[in-house]
C-alpha positions in Angstrom: 106.0 104.5 78.2 103.7 106.6 80.6 103.1 106.2 84.3 100.8 104.0 86.0 100.5 106.2 89.0 99.1 104.8 92.7 98.8 106.5 96.0 98.6 104.7 99.6 97.5 105.5 102.9 100.0 104.4 105.0 101.1 106.1 108.3 104.8 106.9 109.3 104.3 104.2 112.2 102.6 101.9 109.5 106.1 102.1 107.2 108.2 101.7 110.2 106.3 98.5 111.5 105.4 96.8 108.3 109.1 97.8 106.7 111.6 99.3 108.8 111.0 97.1 112.0 111.6 93.8 110.0 115.4 92.7 110.9 116.7 92.0 107.2 120.1 90.1 109.1 117.4 87.5 109.9 115.7 87.2 106.5 119.1 86.9 105.2 119.3 83.8 107.7 116.1 82.8 106.7 114.8 83.6 109.7 111.2 84.8 108.4 109.5 85.0 112.2 109.0 88.8 112.1 107.3 88.7 108.7 105.0 85.9 110.0 104.4 88.0 113.1 103.4 90.8 111.7 101.3 89.0 108.3 99.6 87.6 111.3 98.6 90.4 113.3 97.0 92.0 110.2 95.5 88.5 109.1 96.7 88.7 105.7 95.9 85.2 103.7 98.8 82.7 102.6 99.4 84.2 99.1 99.6 88.0 100.3 101.9 86.6 103.2 104.2 85.3 100.8 104.5 87.7 98.5 105.0 90.1 101.6 108.1 88.2 102.3 109.3 88.1 99.2 109.2 91.8 98.7 111.4 92.0 102.0 114.0 89.1 100.4 114.3 91.9 97.2 114.8 94.5 99.8 117.6 92.7 101.5 119.6 93.1 98.4 119.1 96.7 97.4 122.8 98.4 96.8 124.0 101.1 98.5 124.1 102.9 94.7 120.3 102.6 93.9 118.0 105.0 94.0 115.9 105.1 97.1 112.7 105.9 95.0 113.2 102.6 93.2 113.7 100.5 95.5 113.2 100.6 99.5 110.1 103.5 98.5 108.7 101.1 95.8 108.9 98.1 98.6 106.8 100.3 100.7 104.2 101.1 98.4 104.1 97.8 97.3 103.6 96.3 100.8 100.9 98.7 101.9 98.6 97.8 99.1 99.1 94.0 101.2 97.3 95.9 104.1 94.7 98.2 102.9 93.3 100.4 100.4 94.8 102.0 97.0 93.9 104.5 94.7 95.1 103.9 91.1 95.2 107.4 88.2 96.6 107.6 84.7 99.5 109.9 84.2 98.6 112.6 87.0 101.6 112.6 89.9 101.8 115.2 92.1 105.7 114.6 91.3 105.0 115.9 88.4 102.9 118.6 89.4 105.7 120.0 91.9 108.1 119.9 88.9 106.0 122.5 87.2 104.9 124.5 90.4 107.0 124.5 93.4 104.3 126.0 95.5 102.8 122.3 96.3 106.1 121.5 97.5 104.7 123.0 101.5 102.8 120.0 101.5 105.2 117.0 101.0 107.8 115.6 103.1 111.1 114.1 102.7 112.1 110.3 103.5 115.6 112.5 105.5 113.1 114.1 107.6 111.2 110.8 109.1 113.1 107.8 107.8 115.2 105.7 111.2 117.8 105.6 109.2 120.4 107.4 107.4 120.8 105.9 103.8 123.6 105.9 100.9 121.1 105.7 98.6 120.1 108.8 96.6 117.3 110.4 97.6 114.7 112.5 95.0 112.0 112.5 97.0 109.8 112.4 93.5 109.4 109.7 90.9 112.2 109.3 89.1 111.3 106.6 86.5 108.9 104.1 86.4 108.9 101.4 89.0 109.8 104.2 91.7 107.9 105.7 94.5 107.5 109.5 94.4 106.5 112.0 97.1 105.3 111.3 100.7 102.4 113.7 101.8 102.2 113.9 105.8 99.0 113.4 107.6 98.9 117.2 108.8 99.4 118.1 104.9 96.8 115.3 103.7 94.5 117.8 105.8 96.2 120.8 104.8 95.5 119.8 100.9 92.1 119.1 101.2 91.0 121.9 103.5 93.1 124.6 100.8 91.5 122.6 98.0 88.0 123.4 99.1 88.7 127.1 100.8 91.4 128.5 98.4 90.1 128.7 94.8 93.5 129.1 92.8 94.9 125.9 94.6 91.7 124.4 93.6 92.3 125.9 89.9 95.6 124.1 89.7 94.8 120.6 91.1 91.8 120.4 88.9 93.9 121.6 85.5 96.8 119.2 86.3 94.4 115.9 87.7 92.2 116.4 84.7 89.6 114.3 82.9 87.8 113.4 86.1 91.1 111.9 88.0 91.0 114.8 90.4 88.2 113.0 91.6 90.5 110.0 92.2 93.2 111.6 93.9 90.5 113.5 96.1 89.1 110.0 97.2 92.7 108.9 98.0 93.5 112.1 100.2 89.9 111.5 101.5 90.5 107.9 102.9 94.3 108.9 104.3 92.4 111.7 106.5 89.8 109.1 107.4 92.8 106.7 108.7 94.6 109.7 110.2 98.0 108.8 108.1 99.9 110.2 105.3 99.4 109.3 101.4 102.7 107.7 99.8 102.9 108.4 95.6 104.0 105.6 93.6 104.7 103.9 90.0 103.3 100.4 88.1 102.8 99.0 91.4 99.6 97.6 89.5 99.1 98.3 85.7 95.4 97.9 84.2 95.5 97.1 80.9 92.7 99.5 79.6 91.9 97.1 76.7 91.0 94.1 79.0 91.3 94.8 82.8 91.0 90.8 83.2 94.7 91.1 82.0 96.7 93.7 84.5 99.4 93.3 86.1 100.1 94.0 90.1 102.8 93.7 92.3 100.7 94.6 94.8 97.0 93.2 96.2 95.0 93.9 93.3 91.5 93.4 95.6 92.9 96.5 97.6 93.6 98.5 94.5 89.7 101.0 94.5 88.7 100.2 90.4 87.2 103.5 89.8 90.7 104.7 88.6 91.1 102.2 86.3 88.0 102.4 84.8 88.5 105.7 84.2 91.5 105.1 82.0 89.7 102.4 80.2 86.6 105.0 79.3 89.4 107.4 77.9 91.7 104.4 76.3 87.8 103.9 74.4 87.2 107.2 73.5 90.6 107.4 72.0 90.0 104.8 69.9 86.6 105.7 68.9 88.4 109.3 67.9 91.1 107.6 65.7 88.3 105.1 63.9 86.1 107.9 63.0 89.0 110.3 61.8 90.7 107.5 59.6 86.8 106.0 58.5 87.3 102.5 60.1 85.0 100.3 61.4 83.8 100.4 64.9 86.1 98.5 67.3 88.5 97.9 64.6 91.2 99.0 67.2 90.1 97.0 69.9 90.0 94.2 68.1 93.0 93.9 66.5 94.8 95.3 69.4 97.2 92.7 71.2 98.8 93.7 74.4 101.6 91.2 75.8 101.1 91.2 79.9 102.7 89.0 82.8 101.4 88.8 86.0 103.8 89.3 88.6 103.7 86.4 91.7 106.2 85.8 94.5 109.1 83.6 94.1 109.1 81.2 96.6 111.4 78.1 97.1 110.0 74.4 97.5 111.1 71.7 99.6 114.5 70.7 97.3 115.4 74.8 97.6 114.4 75.3 94.2 112.5 78.5 92.8 109.6 78.4 91.8 106.7 80.8 91.3 103.4 80.4 93.6 99.9 80.2 91.6 98.1 83.2 91.2 94.6 83.8 92.7 92.8 84.1 89.1 90.6 86.5 87.2 91.5 89.6 89.9 89.8 92.3 87.7 86.7 89.8 86.6 85.9 89.6 90.5 86.1 93.5 90.8 84.5 94.3 87.8 81.9 91.0 87.2 83.3 91.2 83.4 
């Protein structure tokens, strides 16, 4: 399985307000007033307020031995998408760039440096698996990285090579959005999982409407080009692969309880990508 990487503009203060300031003890006691207040302040509609609350409920069940990145870090990335725009790229994670070239580690900030709590959870400050948060680039380093890209030829060359096939445009777009908002940038995987064969059949754990569509279209274009190359090499008729391909996906919706305290799945808003792309 590859990585569906997303970049989420979010400040340290927003992380605190939207996540750390929520009293998990109250959530366990079925007091959801703090989530309600935040949702009202930012005018989340009822559907995404429910998904926000559901994510916080999951957070209350995090065990000390769980990796921070696949629990709290991932939940924070999902929650950011309820409030504002985020960006998608296929496979191009800053975490992987750091693993290849330690030079770029200077741009990130560890969770231990700014989280208000001390955790028993092991923290890698990297993508560790699918459904994981990754690096956090603080606002001052968002600016520094953009500046270095535009003024340092070596930095530009390395970033262009790593974020190949036009993915650099998406990463720069995410950095520019964070700079404009004066916030940092949080990396994650599988917050959104586009189906390149049919973008209408995609999975999203956050608000898909807040996902910038350019990266998904780029991914779809790359996959279609690969199919064409295979068809040509194997002497297949055009569109043979896409017409016979099948991918099963499940839309992830919040689990709520009805008046009898029985679990039920909230009804999804239809055709996210259809509304985004008009197809």
